[in-house]
N, C-alpha and C positions, 0 to 999 in steps of 0.2 A: 504494500500500500504506500503510495507516495505521500509527500508532505501535505499536498492540497487535500487529498482524501482524508488524511488524519484530522486536518482542521475541520473538515466538513462533518465528520463523525463526532468530534468533540463538541462542536457547536450544537448539533442536534441533541446530544446527551445533556448539555448544560440547559438547553431550552426545556427539556423534559423535567429536570430537577427544579427549575424555576416554576414550571406549571404546578408541580406537586407541592412545592413550598408555599405557593399562593392559595392552595386549597384549604378546606376546613378539616382535613384529616389529621389524625395524630401523626407526627413527623417521624417516620421510620426510614430515614435516608439510607441507613446501612444496608438493608436488604436490597434496595434498588441498586446501590453502588456495586454490591457483590454480584447481582444478577447481570448487570451490564458488562462487568469485566469478564465474567464467565462466558457469556454469549459472544462477546467480541473476540475472545480467544478461540472459541469453538468454531466460529464462522470465518476466521482469519484467512485471507487469500481467496475467498469465494466471491464471485461477482453475480449480480442480477443480470437479466437479459438487457436491461438499459445501460449496463456498464458500470453502475455505481457499486460500492462495497455492499455485500449482502446484509451486514449489520444495520444498514440504514432502514431496512424493512422492519425488523423488530422494534427499532427505535421509533419509527413512524406509527406502528400499531400501538405501542405503549403511550405515545403522545395522544392518540385518539382516545384511548382508554382513560387517560388522566384528564385531558382538556375538554373533550367533547362528551364523555360519559360521566365524568366526575367520580371515577372509582379510585380506590386507595392503593396502598403499597403492595398488597398481595396480588392484586390484579395487574398492576404495572410490572412487577417482577415476573409474573406468569407470562405476560405479553412479550417481555424481552427474551424469555426462554422458550417461547412456544414452538420454534422450529428446531431446537437443539436435538431432541431425541429423534425427530424425523430425518434430519439431514446429516447428523454426525454419529460417531460411535458411542456417544454417551447414552446411558439408559435412564429409565424412570427411577431406578434404585439410586443412581448417582445423584439425580435431582433431589430425591428425598433425603439422602444423607447430608447434602450441602444446604438445602433450603427448607426442609421440613415437609411434613406429610401433606398439608393443605395445598401448597404450591405444586407439589408432585402430582396430586390428584387432578388439579386443573390442567397441568401440562399433559398428563396422560390422556385426559378427555379430549384435549385439542389434537393430540397425536393420532388418536383413533379415528378422528374425522378429517385427518389432514389431506386426504385425497379429494377433498371437496365433498359436498353432499352427493354428487353424482359421479360414480366411477364408470368404467366402460360398460360393464354388464348390468342389466336391470336389477338382478338379484343383489349385486353389490351395492347398488344405489339405495335400495330399501334397507339393506343391512347397515350401511353408513348412517342412514336417516334414523334408524332405531337407536344406534349408538349415541348419536347426537342428542336425541330426545331423552334417553335414559340418563346421560351425563348431565343434561340440562336440569333434569328433575333433582339430581343430587346437588348441583351447584350452578345456579343461573349464570354465574360469571363466565362459565365455559362458552356459552352461546354469545354472550356480550363481547368477549374477546374475539370469537370467531367472526362476528359481524364487523368488528374493527379491522380484522385481518382482510376481510373481503372489501371493505371500504378503501383501504390503501391499495389493494390490487386493482380496484376499479379506477382509482386516481392515476395509476401508472400503467393503464392498459394500452396506451399508445405505442409501447415498444413491442407489442406482440403482433403476430400475423393476423390478417382480417378474420380468417376462419376461427381462430382461437378467441378473438375478440367477441365474435357472435356467440360462441359457446358460453363464455364467461358472462357476457351481458344477459344471455337468455336465462342462465342459472340464477343470476342476481334478481332479475325481474320476476322469475317464477317462484323463488323461495326466500332469498335473503331480504329483499325489500318488504315482503309480507311479514317476515319474522321481526324485523325492526319495527314495523307498524304495530304488531301485536304486543311488543315489549315497550311501546310508548316512546320509541326513539324517533320522534317526528323529524328532526333536522337531518338525521342520518338516513332515514327512509326516503326523504325527499331527494337527497343528494344521490343515493343509489339509483333511484328512478331516473333522475336527470342524466347521470353518467351512462346508464344503460341505453337510454333514448339517444344520447349524443352519438354513440357508436353504431346503433342500429338504424338511425334516421339522421345522418349528418346534415343533409340539406334542409330538412324541416327544422332541425334544431337551430341551424344557423339563421334561417329566415325569422323564426320567432324571436331569437335573441336580438337580431337587428331591429325588429319592430318594437321590442321592449325598450331598446336603447333610444330609438327615434321618438318614442312617446314618453320618455322618462321626464323631460322638462314639464310637459303638460300635466302629467300625473302629480309632479311635485307642486305645481301651482294649485291644482284642485285640492290636494291634501292640505296645504297651508290654509286655504280659504275655509275648508271644512273643519280643520282642527282648532283654529284660533278661538272661536267662541266657546268651544268645549273646554279648552285650557283655561280660559278666563273663569268659567263656572267652577272647575275643579280646584283652581287656586283659591277661589273665594270660599269653597267648602273645606279648605284646609287639608287637602289630600297630598301626600307625597307619592309621586307617580312618574312614569316615563311613558311617552306616547309616540308611536312611530307608525309608518305605513309599511305593510308587508306585501310584497309583490308575489303573486301566484307563481309557482314553479313552471319552468318551460314544459315539462312533461304534463303537468296538470292542465295547462292551457291547451296543449295539443289534444289531450284526452277529451277535454270538453268540446273542442272543435269537432272531433270525430263523433262523439256521442250525440251532440245537438245538431250536427251537420250545418255548422255556421262558420263564418270566417273569423279571423283574429279580431277584426274591428267590431264584431258583434258580441264578444265576450264582455259582459258588463262588470264582472267582479274580478278583473285582473289584479286589483289591489284591494287590501282590506286595511282597516285601522285597528291597531292593538293598543289597549290601555292596560299597563301593568302597574299595580299600586301596592304600597306597603300599608297593610290594614292598621286602622287605629286600634289601640289596645283596649279601649273601653266599649267597643261595639262588636256585635256579631258579624262575622266575615260575610255571610250570605246577605245580610241586610245592607252592608256597604256596597256589595256588587249591584244590588237592585237600586240603591240610591244613585249610583253612577249611571245606571240604565235610565232612571227618571230624568237625570240632568240632560242626557242625550235626546230623549224623546220629547222633552220640553222644547228643544231647539229644532229638531228635525222630525218629519213625518215618518212614522213606523210602518214597516211592511209586516203585518201580523203573522203571516204564514211562514216567516223566516226566523222566528225566535227559537233558539236552542238552549235549553237549560241543562247544562252538564255539570252544574254545581250541586243541585239537589240529588241528581243521579249521575255519578261519574261514568265515563265509558269504562269498558272492561279492562282497558290497558292503563287505567289510572288518570286519564285526561279529565281535567276540570276547567270549565270556563263558561261564561255567559255570552252567547252570540245573538246579535240582533242586526237587522238590515234596515237602513233608513234612506230617505230621499235627500241627496245633496243639493247644494245651491244651483247646480247647472242641470238638474233633472236626471242625474244618474244615481243608481242604487249603490250604496256603500255599506259593506259589512263591517261591524264593529265587534271586536272581541275584548271582553273584560275579564281580567285575571289578577290574582294576587301574585307577589314575587315567588312564593312557593309553588303555586299552580303553574307559573310560567316555566320554572326550572323542571318540574315534573313533566310538563308538556314537551320540553325539548330533550330531556335526558331519560325520561321514562322511569322504569322501576329502579334504575341505578340511583336516581335522585331521591326515591322514597327512603332508602337506607340512611341518607344524610340527615333527613328530618326526623327519623325515628329516635335518634339519640336525644332529641329535645321534646319527646312526646311522653304522655302518660302510658301506662301499661295497656289500658283499654284500647286506645287509639292504635297502638302498635299491633295488637292482635287483629284488629279490624283490617288494617292495611295488609298484613301478612296473609290473611285469609283470601283477599282478592287475587293475589298471585297464586296461592296454593290451589284455588278453585280451578284456575286454568290448567295448572300442572296436573291436577287430578284428572281432568278431561283427557289430557295426553296419555296418562297412565291407563285410563280406561281403553283407549284405542290400542295401546301396546299389548294389553291383555289378550286380545283376540285379533291379531293383525290379519289382513286379507292375504290369502295364499298368492295372489297376483301382486308382484312387486310394485308395478307402476300404479295399480289401483290403490295400493297402500299409500304411496306418495301423494296421490290426488286426494285421498281421504284426509290425510294430515293437513294438506293445504286448504281444505274447505274452511277450516275454522280460523285461518290466519287473517284473511283480508276482506272479510265480508262486513258490510254495514250492519249495525246492530239495532235490535228493537228491544223494548222492555215490556214484559208481560207479567201478569200476576196470578198466583195460585188462589184458590177459593178463600184462603185465610189472609190474603193480602201480601204474601211474600213475593218479592220481585225476582224474576229470572231474566237473564240476558241471553238472547238468541240471535243468530244471524238473520239478516233480512231474507224474506221468502221462506222462513221456517214455517212448518205446518203444525197442526195439532198433534200429529204423531211424533214430530221432533220434541215437542213439549213433554209428551208422555215419557219418552226415553230420557229426557233431561231430569225428570222426577226420579225414575228408577227403571232399570232395564226390565224388571218383571212387569211393571205397569205398561211399558211399551209393548212387550210381547203379547199382552192380553187386551190391548186397546181395541174397542169396537166403535168408538166415536167420542165426541166431546160436547160439552155445553160451553159455548163461548158467549160471554155476556148474557148468560141464562138462555141462550137459543141453541137448539140441537143442531150440530154440524157434523159432516163426515171427517174422517181422520186426515183426509187430504187438504182440508181447508187451510189456506194461508193466513197466518196471524199478522196482526198489526199492533204497533206500540199502544199500550194502554188496555189491551184485551185482558179479560179475566177468564181463566180457563179451568173447567172441571173435567177431568178425564173419566170416561165410562169404560168399564172393563167387563170381561166375561171369561171364566175359566175354560170355556170351550174354544176360545179364540187363540190362534197361533199365527206367527209371522208368515206372510205370503210373499212370493217372489216379486209381485207387482208393488209391494210396499217400497221397494228401492226407488221407485219413481216419485214417491210421496215425501221423501225426507231430504233435508239439506245438510244437517249437522253430521260431522264425522262420527260422533258418538252413536247416533241412531243407525247410520249406515253399517258401522262395524258390528253393532249388536244384532242387527237383522241378518247380516251375512253369517255371523256365528250361529244364530238360531237355525237358519236355513241349512247350514252344513250339518248340524246335529240331526235335523229332520231327515235330511237325505241319507245320512248314515243309518238312521233307525229304519227308514223305509227299505233301504238296500238290504239290510239284514232280514227284514220281514219277507221280501221278495226271494231272497236266497233260500230261506227255510221252506217257503211255499213250493218253489221249484224242485228242491231236493225231495220233498214229500211226494210230489206228483210223479217224478221220475222213478221213485222207489215203488210206487203203486204200479207203474208200467214195466216193472222188472228191468229197469235200465240202471246199470251201475254208474255212479257219477265219477267221472275222471276228468282230467284237464282236457283231453282230446274231445270228450263228449261235450263239455261246456263250450269249447272252441267251435264245435260244429253248430251248436245252437246260436252262438254269437254270429257266426257266419250266415246262418239262415235268416236271422232277423236284421242283419246289417249293423251290428255293434262291434266295436273293436275291443271293448273292455267288458269283463264279466260283471263289474259293478253296474254298468249302464244297463245291461240285460236284466239284472235282478230288479233294479229300480223301475224299469219299464213294466215288468210283470206286476210289481207292487202297486203301481199307479194305473193299472189296467189299460196301458197304452197298447199292449200287444196281448194276444191270447194264445194259449197252448192248444194244439189240435186235440181232438178227442183221443186220438191214438198218437202219442208223442214219437212212436217208432217211425212215423212218416218223415219226421225231420231228419232222422239218421239215414233214411233211404234216399233223401233228396240229393241229387248230384249236380245239377247245373243251374237251371233258370230260377234261382232263388233271389231274394231281395238283395242280398249282398252282391251277388254276381252282376245283377242288372245295374246296381249303382256304380260298381267298379267299371263296367263297360262304358257308362256315361262319362265317368271321370277321365278314363283313358282316351276316349274319343275327343273330349274337350281339349285335353292337354296335347294330344297329337296335332290337333289343328293349331293350337297356340305355339307349339314347338316349330311347326312348319313355317309359321309366319316369322317367328323371331330368328330362326336360323338364317334367313336371307339377309338379315341386317347384323353387322358387326358393331358392337358397342366399343367405342374407343376408350382406352384406359384414362382415368381422370387423376391428375396430380392434385392431391388434397392440400398441398402446401402453396399452390399458386392460384391466382384469380382466374376462373374459367370464363372464357368469352363465349357468350350465347350467340352463336352464328345461326343464321336463318336455315342453312342447309342441314344443320344438326338437329332441328326440331323433330321430335318423335323418334329420331334415331339415337341420339345421345342424351336428350333431355325432353321432359314432358312438363305440361302445365296442368296441375291438378285443379279440381273444381272448388276446393275449399276457399280460395281467395282470388282467383282469376287475375294474376299479375299481368300488367301491361308493359310491353317493351318501353324502357326508359325509367320505370319505377325502381326503387331500391329493393333488391331481392337477394336471396341467398339460395344455395343448392343443398339438397339432402341426397346422399348416395343411397339408392335403393338396393335391394338384394340382387337385382338383375344388372347392377352397376350403372344404370341410367340415373341421371340427376332429376330430382323432383324440384321444381322452381317455386318458391314461396315468397310472398311479400314479407318484408321485415316485420310488419305489424300483424301478420297472420296468427290467429290464436293456436291453430294446429302447429304452425311453425315454431311457436314458443315452446311447445312441448317437445318437439324434435330437437331444438337447440339445447334444452335442459336435460334431455334424457340420452341423446345420442350425439354428444359433442364431437366424437371422433369421426362422424360421418358428415359433418358440416363443411361446405365448400364456399369460399367467396366467389361471387359471380358478377359479371357486368354484361349489359346488353350490347350487341353489335347492331348495325342498322337493320330494321325489319320493315320492308315495304311491300313484300309479296303477299304474305298471309295476314288475315284480319282477325281481331279479337273483339268480343263484345264489351261494351261499356255503357253505363247509364248516367245521365245528367239530370239533376233536379233544378227546375227553374220556377221562380216566384216573382210576382209583380202586380202592378195595377192594370186591370183589364181595360181594353178599349176596342173599338171596331178595327179590324184588320190586324190585331195582335198575332193571332194564330198564323195568318198568312205571312206576316213578316218573319216569324220564327222558322217556318218551313222553308221559306225562300233562302234564308241564311244557310240552313243545313244542306239543302239540295243544290243550290246554285253557286254559293260562294266557297264551299269547302269540299275537300275530297274525302268525304265520309258518307257511308250509306246509312240511311235511317231505317231501322228495323221496326220500330214501334213508337207511337206517340200517344200519351194519355194526357188529357187536359181537363181541368175542373175549375169552374168559376163560381164565386159566391160573394155577394155584397160588394161588388166592384173590384175584388181581388181574384187572382188566378194562381193555381199551382199546377205544374205539369212535370211529367217524367219522360225524357227522351232516351230511347235505347238506340244506339248506333253501333256500326262496325268500324273500328279504327285500327291504325297500324301501330301507333305508339302513344306514349303519354303526351307528346307534343301536339298530336291531333286533338286530344281532349282539351289541352290548354288553349289552342287556337279557337276551338269551338266555343269554349266558355267566354273567351275574350270578345268574340264577335257577337255572341248573344247578349253579353252585358251592355253592349252599345245600343241595343234596341230601346227605343223610347218606352218607358214604363217598366222595364225589367229591373228588379231590385236585387236579386241574388241568383247566381248560377253556381251550383256545386256538383262535383262528381259524387255519385252515390257509391260508397265503398261496400264491398260484399261482407 
C-alpha cells in the first residue's frame, strides 16, 4: 500500500472515530481500535475491483452503521470485521477469542449470508434466506449491518460490469430495500431504491434529476412563501423546532408517474414540508402535535381525505408522525409532516434509534416498544416453522410481509391488529391463531356476515366464525395475502395430502388383495403406467379423491399392453417434441458472452433472442437479457416485474443488452390521449397518425363526456423513437392536454 492509500485509510478511520465520539453511546474506543487494526492487517494487500484498498469497504460499512444507523461499538467493531472470516484464514473461534462471544456471533451470522441472499441455485437462495432470518431473530444487528454492507456496495456499483450491476440492483430492489423499509430505515431504503433505479433506468433517472434541478428555485420560493406565516405562529406559541422542505425521491417520482400515468409536471406532491419540534415538558406530546396541526389549518385550507394519524397508531416499523395536506398560496397541494425530535430520528434510523431512547424510558415503555419488534420477528419464526418445499415460493412468501401498505383492524374486544393492504378475513383468522384459520367458515365484519375472501379495510371490526368440520382448501391460497396465512395453509394442505395418500394406498392394497394380486413394485408401476402417473403417491391420492376408478376385475390392468392412458399421453408428448425439435434444429443459436453487452440485431430476432409477452419491450427502450435453457436470450424491460424476479433469482444468467436499428419488423404499442373535445378533434388525430407519421394504426377507442375526451390509440411501431414522434405530434393538436404511452 503506498503512502497516499495509507493516508486515505487513516482519514476514513479517524472520521469513523469522530462519528462514534459524537454519538450518545458509552465510549468504548478500545474495541473499535482493536477491530480496525485486526481487519486492516487481515485484508492487507487486497484491493477492491475499483482499485482502492479492501479495508476501505469495512470502514465505509462501519461508518454507515455509526453515522446513519446510530449503532454502538459492538456493531461498529462487527462491521469492521464482517469480511475477515469470509475472505481470510481467520475463523469465528479466532474472533471470539480476541473480541468476545457477542461480536463473534454477529460476524458468524454475517459470514453465513455472505454470498448474498441469492446464491446461484434456488435451493441455496432459500437456505441463505433462512439463515439470515434465523440470525436476525437472534440479533437484529446482523441484518442492520448486512443492509449497511449492501448500501456501500450499491454506492460503489459503478466499477462492476453492467450484467453484475443489474443482478445486484435487482436483488436490492427485490429484498434489501423492503427489509430496510420494514426495519424503519427510511433514509437508507430511499437511497437503495434510488441507486437501484439509477443503474436500471439511467436515462429516466437523469431526466428526473435534471427536472428537479431546473424546478428547485421555484420550489424554494413556494416553500418560503408557504413556511413564513407558519414560522411566525410557531415562534409566537413558543415552540423550539426546525422546519424544512423534503423533496420526493427520484424513484418515488418515477413510480408515481408510472402508477398514475402522468408526466413529471403533473406530480403535485414533489415536495413536502416537515416540522420537527422539541416537545414542551409540561404538555402531552400528542396534544402538541395537534396544536401545530391547528396552527397550520388556521392558515391554510385542509384536504380532509389526506390526514394520516400515525401518532395514535404507529406503523408496524415504529414510524410516528402526523401528516396533513393543505392548499398553498398558489393553488397547489402541500403535504405537511409533524414530528417530535425523537419521532424524526426513529423515522430515519428505525429500530436502531429505539434502543437509544430506551435507556431514558421507564420499564413499561421499554416492554411496549420491544414487543413491537418481537411481534414481527414472531411472524418470521412462524413462517420458518413450516417453510414451503419450493425454494422460490419461500422467498416470495417472506417478501409478502416486507413492503406492503398497512391497515389497522380490530378484534371483537377492540384489540388492534396490523395487516397488509388487501388482506382478507381469512388472513385475519390466521393472524389470530392458525387453528382458527384452519376452521374458518366466514366472518362478521362490522356485524355483517361476509365470506372468508372479503377484503378488509382500516377500521373494520372482525369476528371470525369457525366450524370443526371445516378444513383448508387449495383455493384458499387465492384468498390470502399474508405470509403467515399462506405458509399455514400450505402446511395444512400437505398434511391433508399425506393423510389422503395413505388412505388411498391402504384402499388399493385391500382391493388388490381381494383380487389375489400380490403387491410388488412392478405391479404398482404397471398401475401407474395404466393411469398415467409417474409416482405411486399420485396414484394413491387419485384413488382416495375418486379421480380414477379401479375396474371390477383389476386383473384387466395387468393384461393391458398398449393403448392405455399413459401410452397415449406419451405419444402426444413425443409427437409435440419431435415437431419442436425439427423446427429448432434448423436454427443454430449463437453462443452468448455473458461478460459483454449483447447487441440486439434485427436478423437475430427469434433466432438468438425473443421478446416475451410479459412487458413487450420496444427497440430503443432500456432492456436486459435473460439466458434461457435453450441458450436464447429473453429480452425484458428494466422495469418488468417478471424481470425483477429473474434478476434477483438468476443473476448468473443476466446479460447486458443494447438495441441495434430495427426498421423491418413492427411491434405493438398503445398511447393514451386526453383533452378538451371539439368538432373535428377525432379527424385531426387520425390525420396525424395516418398521414404525417410512418406508423400503422391498429385500433382507436374514443370516449367523450362533459366536453372532455379520453382515447387509446394502438399502433404498430418500429422503435421507441416512433412513439416519441407520435406523442410529440399529437401534443401539438389544439385541445390535446396529455399524451402518454401506456406501459404493459
